[in-house]
Each structure stands twice: as C-alpha cells, then as structure tokens.
N, C-alpha and C positions, 0 to 999 in steps of 0.2 A: 455700808459706809458710803457717804456722798463723795463726789469727786473733790469738793472743797476740803473736806476732812482729810482725804487722802493726800492732797497737795500740802496741807499744813503739816501732816505727819512726816511726809518726805522732806520738807524744808527743815523741820526740827532734826530729823535724822542726819541730814547733810551738815547741819551746824555742829552736831555732836561729833561726826566724823572729821570735820575740818579742825575742831579743837584737838582731837586725838592726833591728827597728822601734824599739827603745829607742835604738839607735845613730843612726838617722835622725832621731829626734825631738830628739836632742842634737847635731845637726849644727851647724856654725859658722853664726853669724848671717849672713844674706845669701845662704846657699847654699839653692837650691831643692831640692825633693824630686827633681825630674828630674835635676838635677846630681848629687845624692847617689847616685841609682840608677845613673847612668852611671859614676860612680867605682867602684861596687861590682858592676858587671856584671849588673844586673837592669833590666828595663823598669819604667816607672812603673805600667803595668797589672799586672805581676806583684807589685810592691810592695803595691798596694792589695788585690790578691787575698789575699796573705799577711796583711795587716792585718785583713781581714774574717774569715779563718779563725781567727786568733789571738783576736780579739774574741769570735767565736762559741764557741770552746772555753772561754774564760774565763767567759762567761755560763752555759754548760752546767755548768761546775764550780761556780759560785756557786749555781745552782738545785739541784744535788745536795746541797750543804752547807746551804742554807737553803731548805727546801721552801716553796712558796707558802702563804700564810695566807689564810683566807677572811675577807671583810668580813662581820661579823655585824650585821644591822640591829637598832637599839635602838628600842623602842617609845616614842612621845612621852610616854606616861604615866610611864615610868620616869625620863625626863629631868625631867619636872615634879616628881616626888617628890623627886629629888635637889636640885632647885632650891629647893624649899620648906624643905629641911633645911639648906641652905647659905646663908651670908650673904656671898657673894663680891661683888666690885665688879660683875662682869658674870656673872650666873648662867649655869650650864651644867654640862657634864660634862668632866672631864679624861680623856683616853685616852693611855695610855703603851704604846708598842709598839716593840720593837727599840731601846730607848734614846731614842726620840723622844717628846716629849709634845705633845699637841694639846688645846687648850681649845675645846670646841664649845659655842656659845651657841645659844639658840633661833633667833636670826636668821641663823645660819650656813647658807648655801645648801647643800642636799644634794649637788648636783653637785660643788661645791668640796670638801666633806668626802670624797666618794667618790674624787675625784682625789688628794687629799692622802694618804689611806689607801693608795691604789694605789701611789703613789710611795714611801711608807715601806715597804710590803710588798716592793717590788722593790729597795729600797736594800741 
C-alpha cells in the first residue's frame, strides 16, 4: 500500500472515530462511557485510545494552520517611554495577538505575562 493510500485510510479512520466520540459525548444523560461503549461494541480502553488519537490529529492540524509565534522580550526602557507618553489609569502597554488584548503594567509579574502569552499563542 502506498503512503498516500495509508494517509487517506488513516484520515478516514480518524473521521469515523471523531464521529463516534461526538456520539458518545452526546449520549443520554445517566449513561456512562462504559455503557455507551458496550452498546457500540468497543472497549472503554479502545474508546480512550481513539479519543487521544483524534485529539492529537486535531492539535497537529491546528499547529500546521497556526504556526507557533515567538514571545519577544520588551525592554523596560521601552515600556517606561510608552508610560510617560500615555495617561492611562494604570500605565503600561497593550499587547494584541490573535484577537486577544492584554494590558501589561509595570507591576505585572513576568512569569504571569509569559504564561498568558503562551496560552494565547496556543489558542
């Protein structure tokens, strides 16, 4: 079997599994995953394997469509220059990325800013 045929087969399989996962997530209230799996002829272990594979494929697809962005350090002097030019209630700098806006004040902990930017980058 050629690699293209293998890729098509895998894509088809992942689509089938994604449909099963959606169906399981929309199962009747009170029905457990184990009960749903028993009704559909798969084991709980196999269901969670399929769920991991579908999630991994979705994340890989997102990464291809939205390549990772680098966090660029901003020198304190630049922030201070912006602060002196601005008369905001809380001086700082506004960062807009991927439709999200973050206001960074001088008192913002750097580890918090780095974490927020990482989450936005991966969103």
